[in-house]
N, C-alpha and C positions, 0 to 999 in steps of 0.2 A: 544404550540400545543394544540388544543382543544382535549377534552377527548374523544370525539367520534372518531375523526381522529385518535389518539394516539391508539384505540383499533383496527380500521382498519389496521393500520401500524405495530402492534406489530408482526404479523406472519413474516413479512418481515424481521424485525430486527433479530428475532429468526433463520429464515432461513440463513441470513449472518452468524450469530454466528457459526451455526452448520456446514455449508457449509465450511466455512474457518478454522474450526479445522481440517477438512481433509486436506485441502490444505497445512496449516501450519506445518504439522507433521514432514517434512523431513528438515526443515530450520536450525535447529540446529545441524544436523549431516551429511546431504547428502555430503557437501565438502569434509569432513573427511572420509566418507565412500568411495567415489569415488577415494580418493587418496590410501586409504587402499587396494583398487582393483588393484593397479598398475598403475593408471592414474597420471600424473602430476598436480600440483596445477593449472597451467594454463588451462589445459583442464577442471578440475572442475568448476573453475571460468567461462569459456567459456560456460558452461551449463547454468549458472544462466544468464549471459550475452544475450544469444541468447532468453532464456525464456523471459527476460525482452523486448526484442526488439519485439517480437510477441506480448507480452501483451500491448505494446505501441500501436500497431497498433489496435488490438481488443478494447483497451480502446477508441481510438479516434472514432471508427466506433459505439461504443455500445450507446452513447448518441443520435445520430441521429437514428440509427436503432430503438431504443427504442421508439422514437417519431413516426416513420413511421409505426412500426409494433406492437407496444405495448411492454411495458416494461416487463410484465410477460412472454411473448412469447420469447423475447430475454433471458431473464433469464434462461429459461428452456433448450433453445439451447446452451447456456454456459456451464450450469451444465452438460448437456449430452455429450458434447464434452469433458469436462474435465474427466469424468468418463471413457469414451472409451480409451482415450490417456493414461490414468494412468495405466490401465489395460495393454496396449501395453507396457508401460515403464517398469513396474514392473515383467509383466509376461513373456516378450519376449526379451527386450532390455538388461536389467540387466542381466539375466542369460546367455545371449549369449556373454557377455564381449565385444559386438560390439559397439565401441565409436560412429560411425556414426549413429547406430540406436538408440542409448541412446539420442545422440545430437538431432536427427531428432523428436523422440517421446516426449522428455521433452520440447523441444522448442515450438512445436505445441500445447502441453497442456496448454502453457501459454495464448492461446485464451481463455480458459474456464472461469477463475475466473472473468477477468475484463468485460466479456459479463453479468456475473451473478450478480455481486455486483454494477456496475456502471449504468446498466439499472434501478437498483432500486433507484440510485441517482436521475435519471429523474423522476421516480415516486413521489419522494419526492418534487422536484422542480415544478411538476405540481400540486400537491395537498396541499402544506404546505404555509401558509401565509409568504410572503417574509420577514416580520419582525421577524418571528420566525425559519427562515430557517437554520441559524447558530446553533440554540439548536438542531433542528432535524438532522443536519449533526452530532453534537455531539454525539447524540444517534447512528447514523449510525457508526461512527468510534469506538464508545464503542463496539457495536456487532462485528465488525470487529476485534478489539483488542483481545477481549473475546475469538474469535475463533482461529485467527492466532498466536496470541502471548500467550495468557493464557493457555487455554487447549491444544493449539497446541505445546506448549513448555514443560509444566509440564507433560503432559501424556506420551510423549516419554521418559521423564526423569525417570518415574517409569517403563515404559514398555521395552525399549531398554536393560536395564541390564539383563532382564529376557529371552526375545525372540530374541533379537539381531536386528540390524539396519534394515536389509532386511525385516525380517517379520513385523517389526513396520510399513513399507510402506503399506504393506496390511491392518493393523489396520485402516489406514486413510480412507480407502474406504468406509465403512458403514456410516460414518459421512457426506461424500459428497452426499451420496446417500439419507440419511434422509433429508439433506437441500434442496435437489431438490423436494423431496415428499412435505414437508411443503410449498414450492413455489407453487407447482402444486395445492395443496388443498386449500390453504388459502390466498395467497397474491392477492389482488383485482386487476382487470383489469382496465386500464386507457384508455382514447379514447382523440385523439387530432381531434376535429371537423372540424378544418381548413384542415386537409389533405384529407378528403373525396372528396373535390373538385379539389385536385392537380392532374396534368396529371404526367405520368412516368418521363418525362423530368424535370418536376418541383422537383419531388422527388429526381431525382439524383443531381440537384442542392443544394436541401436541405442537402444532404448527403456530397457533397463537401464543403459547407460551414463550417463544422467542421474544415477544414484545412484553406480556405480562410478568415476565420474570424481571423486569426493570423496576416495576411497581412492588412485587412481592419480596425481592432482596435488594435491600438499599445499598449492600456493598457491591453488587452486581451493577447497579446504577451508576455508583462512583467511578467503578472501575471503567465503565462505559464511556464516562466524561474523560476521564486519563486517556482512554485509547483513541479518543477522538483528538485529543490535544498532541499526542506524541508524534504523529505524521503530519502536522499541519504545513510544515515548511516543505515536506518531501512532495506535496501536492500543490502547494502554493507557488513555490519558486519557480516550477517550469511555466507557470502564467506569466509572472512579473520579471524573472531575471534575464530572460532574452530581450525584452523590451527595455529594461533598466541598463544592461551592460552593453548592448549591441544597437540601440537606436537613441534617437532623441526624443522618442514620444513621453509624454507626461514628465519631462524633466530628467529622462535618462541620459547618461554620459556618453554613449558610443565608445567606451574605451576598448572593447574587444569585439572581435568578429564572432559570429554564431558558432563556428567551428572551434574556436578557443573555448567559449562557454560550455560547448559539448563537452571537452576534455576535463573541465572542472568538475561538472556534473558526473561525468563517468568516474573521476577518481573518488568522489564521495561514495559512489556505490561499490567501488573496490575496496574501500575502508569498510563498508557495512559487510561485505562478503566474509571478511576475517573477523570483525567486531562481532556479527552475530554468532559465530561459533564461540568465541572468546566469552561473550556476555552469557550466553546460553550455560556454558561450563561454571562461569563465576555464579550465575544466579543459583544453579543447583547446589553448588557449594557453601554459600555465603548468604544466601536469601534474595528472593526476587524483588520485594519491595524497596528495601534499602537502596539497592543497586539502581533502580527506575528514579527513586526520589533525588539521590545526590548526584548521580552520574548522568542518567538519561535527561531531566529536566534541564539542569544547569549547564550541561555542556551544549545542550541543543540551543537554548536561550543565547549563549555566548556565541555560538558558531552563526547563528541567525544574524545577530547584530553586526558580526565582523563581516559577514557576506556584503552589507550594505556600506559599512564604513571604510572597509580597506580600499575600495576604488576611490571614495572621496578623498582620502588622505593621500593616496600612494599612486592614483592613476592606473594606466596599465602596467600591473606587476603580476604576472602567473605565478611565480613562487608563492608570493603571500596569499593569492586566492587559493592555492592548492593547500596552504596550512589551513586556512578557512574550512576547506572542504574536509579536511581530515577531523578538524575538531566537530564539525557538524556531523559527520558520518559516524564518529564514535559515539556522540549523544544520542542519535536515533537509534543505532543498534543496540544501545544499552536498554532499550524497551523491549527486547526481544521475549522476555518471559511472559509478556501480556497474554499470549495465547494459551499459556499453562495456568494463568491467575483464574481465568473465568471457569473452567470446568472444575477447579479446585473449591470456589466459592459455592458452586451447586453441583455437587457429585452425583446426585440422583436424578439429575436432568441435564446431561453433558451436552445433549444436542440443542437444547434451548438456551444453555450457557454459551455454547461456541456460537449460535444464531446472534445472541446479544453481542459478543465479540465482533462479529462480522458485519453486524449492522452499524457499530461504532467505527470499525474499520472503512465501511464505506461511507459514513458520514465525514470522516475525515478528508477524503477526496472530494467531497462537496464543500465542507467547511474552509479548507485551504483555499481555493479558488474564489468561494464566496466572501470571503474577507477582503480578498483583493478587489473583487468586483463593486463592494460597497464602499471601500475606503480609498482606492487608487485615485479618483478624481478629486477627492477633497483633502486627504492629508498627505497623497503622494507615496512614493517607494518608501520612504523613511518611515511614515506612520503604520504602513503594512507590516513591515519588519518589526516595529516595536510592538504592534498589536500580537504578533506570533510569540515574541519573546515574553510578553507578560502572561501569555496562555501558558507558556511552559513553566514559569514560576509559579503561577496558581496550582498547575498540576502537581508541583512539589508539595504544595500545602495539603493538596485533596488526598495525597498517597497516605497520609497519617491516619486516615479512616479506613483502609482497605487492608484486610487481614486475612488472607488465605491460608488455610491450612496447608503447609508445605512439608511433605516428607523429609524427615532428617534435619529440619531447621526449626519449625515451630516447636515440636516436642523438646528439641534440645534447649531452646530459650526458655519454655516453660520450666525445664528442670533447673537451670541456673537461677 
């Protein structure tokens, strides 16, 4: 990335990190907190599942909306909706103990963060040289990981023992507000000159292309499947692991405290912070697809199964669980080039391609908890973890049919 461009984009990366700190606060304890309030584990996982479904729809629309109306404007709309609906969730729904209101407010809050962060992906696709886009996406996911995983996991680990889980949800609010303010004041505006001459019907067709592109471009469809797979545990584990590691619910072992689980989960994201930058550079230098095929899929499968079996074999052993977190974090971060693959597969319609990427990104927030919701009561925690691992291995096979044009790589391979 050019030095001047990096200076212009730095506030956007900072806004992502700060905003996602607020969004990530509840991930390590919300499912347990809901169960502690008298609701079932299925009801707790359904909250995350429906949240992910709305996030998928918002993620799909964010790419084209950002192209049509400007990335900064859509980012601000997303942040504002998140803040309002979070206030409804913690200020009205949780105190009322009304599950239907909890479900509705938390589910609708799911539209906020995809509009905020994935609109910034469009800004990157519009302004960064294609040959450096994977590196830029590495910095994007580093910012995301710092927010949702590092600060979003470690801060609650220190705060919740002091003020409790409910009031910790209130502490998340200032971070999201500050992230929105940074966006408002410092994120640059972008403009798509081609849209100035488009009619309303043309703009609607452009919006729908975010879905029809999956039918028209089979490689985009396969890439979307791989994108869904690559973060299954990232959104599934916050549902099941607090129950598996810290309670006896559904056969959990209660080996760890929730605060210990928070440090394990936080370490995973610390690893992804460095892994995102490392794998972004490796992907630009040596090829996006081979990296995801052999490192992303297989390390993620190994780390997923290790997270389940290490407590079974060794009980309370934090160092071993930290090793599991490192393995899984390196596997998940190896998928960082996915954001560059979609525009490379459809260079004439980057907004629609990014929308397909964002739809898949949202669907993974749905599918991770959905797999847990469907399987937990029948096959237990082991079955859920094996389902995730099998998906990762399947993704390794699918990747052979995805062949994006990568500057400096595909031409080099063809020449050889």
